[in-house]
C-alpha positions in Angstrom: 89.4 47.7 -104.0 91.3 44.5 -105.0 91.8 43.3 -108.7 91.9 39.4 -108.8 92.4 39.9 -112.6 96.0 40.8 -112.1 97.1 37.3 -111.3 96.0 36.2 -114.8 93.9 36.7 -117.9 91.4 34.4 -119.8 91.0 34.5 -123.5 88.5 32.4 -125.6 89.2 31.8 -129.3 86.1 32.4 -131.1 87.0 29.9 -133.9 87.7 26.9 -131.5 86.1 27.9 -128.3 89.2 27.1 -126.5 90.3 29.3 -123.4 93.8 30.2 -122.6 95.1 31.7 -119.8 97.9 34.5 -119.8 100.2 34.8 -116.5 101.1 38.1 -115.0 104.5 37.3 -116.1 103.3 37.8 -119.5 101.8 41.0 -119.0 103.4 44.2 -120.4 104.1 47.3 -118.6 101.4 49.1 -120.9 99.0 46.5 -119.7 99.8 46.7 -116.3 99.2 50.7 -115.8 95.8 50.3 -117.9 94.8 47.6 -115.4 95.8 50.0 -112.5 94.2 53.0 -114.2 90.7 51.0 -114.4 91.2 49.7 -110.8 91.6 53.5 -109.8 88.6 54.6 -111.9 86.6 52.0 -110.5 87.3 51.8 -106.9 84.8 52.3 -104.2 85.0 56.1 -103.1 83.8 54.9 -99.4 86.7 52.2 -99.3 89.6 53.7 -101.6 92.4 51.4 -102.9 95.2 51.6 -100.0 98.1 53.2 -101.2 100.3 50.5 -99.7 98.6 48.0 -102.0 99.2 50.3 -105.1 102.8 50.9 -104.2 103.4 47.4 -103.9 102.0 46.6 -107.4 104.0 49.4 -109.0 107.0 47.9 -107.1 106.3 44.5 -108.6 105.8 45.8 -112.0 109.1 47.8 -111.8 111.0 45.0 -110.7 109.4 42.9 -113.6 110.4 45.6 -116.2 114.1 45.5 -114.9 114.1 41.9 -115.0 112.9 41.9 -118.6 115.2 44.7 -119.5 118.0 42.7 -117.9 117.2 39.6 -119.8 117.1 41.6 -123.1 120.6 43.1 -122.4 122.0 39.8 -121.5 120.5 38.2 -125.1 122.1 41.3 -126.7 125.5 40.9 -125.3 125.7 37.3 -125.8 124.6 38.0 -129.6 127.4 40.2 -129.9 130.0 38.1 -128.3 129.0 35.4 -130.6 129.3 37.7 -133.9 132.7 39.0 -132.4 134.2 35.5 -131.8 132.8 34.4 -135.2 134.4 37.1 -137.3 137.8 36.9 -135.3 138.0 33.0 -137.1 138.3 34.8 -140.6 141.9 33.5 -141.9 142.2 31.1 -139.4 142.1 27.1 -139.8 139.6 25.3 -137.7 138.2 22.1 -137.2 134.5 21.7 -137.0 131.9 19.1 -136.4 128.3 18.7 -136.7 125.4 16.1 -137.3 124.0 15.5 -140.9 120.8 15.0 -142.0 121.3 11.2 -141.3 122.3 12.0 -137.6 126.0 10.9 -138.5 128.8 12.9 -137.2 130.7 14.9 -139.9 134.1 16.4 -139.2 135.8 18.9 -141.3 139.1 21.1 -141.2 139.7 24.4 -143.4 140.4 28.1 -143.4 137.6 30.3 -142.7 137.0 32.5 -145.7 134.3 34.6 -144.5 131.3 34.7 -142.1 127.8 36.0 -142.8 125.3 37.1 -140.1 121.7 35.7 -140.3 119.5 36.9 -137.8 122.2 38.0 -135.7 123.7 34.6 -135.8 127.2 34.3 -137.4 127.5 31.4 -140.0 131.3 30.4 -141.1 132.3 29.3 -144.5 135.6 27.3 -145.3 137.8 28.0 -148.2 137.0 25.3 -150.9 134.0 24.0 -148.9 130.8 23.5 -150.8 128.2 23.9 -148.2 126.0 27.0 -149.0 124.7 27.4 -145.5 127.8 27.7 -143.6 128.6 26.5 -140.2 127.7 27.7 -136.5 130.0 29.1 -134.2 129.0 26.3 -131.8 130.3 23.7 -134.4 134.1 24.8 -133.9 135.9 22.0 -131.9 139.6 23.6 -132.4 141.2 26.5 -133.7 144.6 26.0 -135.1 147.5 28.3 -134.5 148.7 29.1 -138.1 150.3 32.3 -137.4 154.0 32.8 -136.9 155.1 34.5 -133.5 157.1 37.6 -133.5 160.2 35.5 -132.7 159.7 33.3 -135.6 159.7 36.2 -137.6 162.6 38.0 -136.3 164.5 34.6 -136.7 163.2 34.4 -140.3 164.8 38.0 -141.0 168.1 37.0 -139.4 168.3 33.9 -141.5 167.6 35.8 -144.8 169.9 38.7 -143.8 172.7 36.2 -143.1 172.0 34.3 -146.3 172.2 37.4 -148.4 175.5 38.3 -146.7 177.2 35.4 -148.2 176.7 36.1 -151.8 180.3 36.6 -153.2 181.8 34.7 -150.4 183.5 31.1 -150.7 181.9 28.7 -148.6 182.0 25.1 -147.7 178.5 23.3 -147.5 177.4 19.9 -146.5 175.0 17.8 -148.3 174.1 14.3 -149.5 175.1 12.7 -152.7 172.8 10.3 -154.8 173.6 7.5 -152.4 172.8 9.3 -149.3 176.4 9.9 -148.3 177.3 13.2 -146.5 179.7 15.1 -148.6 181.1 18.7 -148.4 181.4 21.2 -151.3 183.3 24.3 -151.8 182.3 27.4 -154.0 181.6 31.0 -154.1 177.8 32.1 -153.5 176.4 33.2 -156.9 173.2 34.1 -155.8 170.6 33.7 -153.2 166.7 32.8 -153.5 163.9 33.3 -151.1 161.4 30.7 -150.9 158.4 31.3 -148.5 160.8 32.8 -146.3 163.6 30.7 -146.5 167.0 31.3 -148.3 168.4 29.1 -150.6 172.0 29.6 -151.8 173.6 28.6 -155.4 177.2 28.3 -155.9 179.0 29.2 -158.9 178.9 26.6 -161.6 176.1 24.8 -160.0 172.9 25.7 -161.1 170.9 22.8 -160.2 171.8 22.1 -156.5 170.7 24.7 -153.6 171.7 25.0 -150.3 170.2 25.9 -146.9 172.0 28.8 -144.5 172.1 25.7 -141.9 174.2 23.6 -144.5 177.1 26.0 -144.5 179.9 24.6 -142.4 182.8 26.8 -143.2 183.2 30.5 -144.4 186.4 31.4 -145.9 188.2 34.6 -145.8 188.5 35.9 -149.3 191.7 37.3 -148.5 193.7 34.5 -146.8 191.4 31.6 -148.0 191.3 30.4 -144.4 188.2 28.9 -143.4 186.3 29.7 -140.2 183.8 27.5 -138.6 180.3 28.5 -139.2 178.9 28.5 -135.7 176.1 30.9 -136.2 174.3 28.8 -138.4 173.9 26.2 -136.0 172.1 28.2 -133.2 
């Protein structure tokens, strides 16, 4: 016994009288098995339902269910990837662009301060920004590399170590006078200060001027008072 209703299901709205058709692609697995059970219960016993037809229908619903599960899994995977990418932006400087309510393109730059998740979608909030809704991941145009590399960190550590080793030593540094002329100055390094990872040297008797490690041109041997060209600072 064939059931024509498996291809479509008509439903009339009692309020409007409108009839809508629901396609088989909209049928749930539960609806299909209810329909199959009703088909088997009401089949003509003198002409029972063909087994191959029943198997074909069961195969079709199994394939449909598999496709629905696959689609759901892909949607879930996409959401997880989007959330992971959004949260990975925390602490990074980004450039974003979006259309405002007037249809104008707006561009902004800033450091991502936090990421909120709304209905599975991440919203990015920038430091100092007044937006109450945040920005979608899709609005990100570029991500700036504001993190130092391992080699940069290693170079900074070496520079600091070298600078601190100059304390108490006599050196010659080069600099600019008030007229912009290059001048050399000698003196014993009285102290060193670190500003944002950069060492600054101060000479005895001079509390106003500081010098970078790269300003050192000569380091003197305190025993012989002979100078040695400081090639290391120029590398």
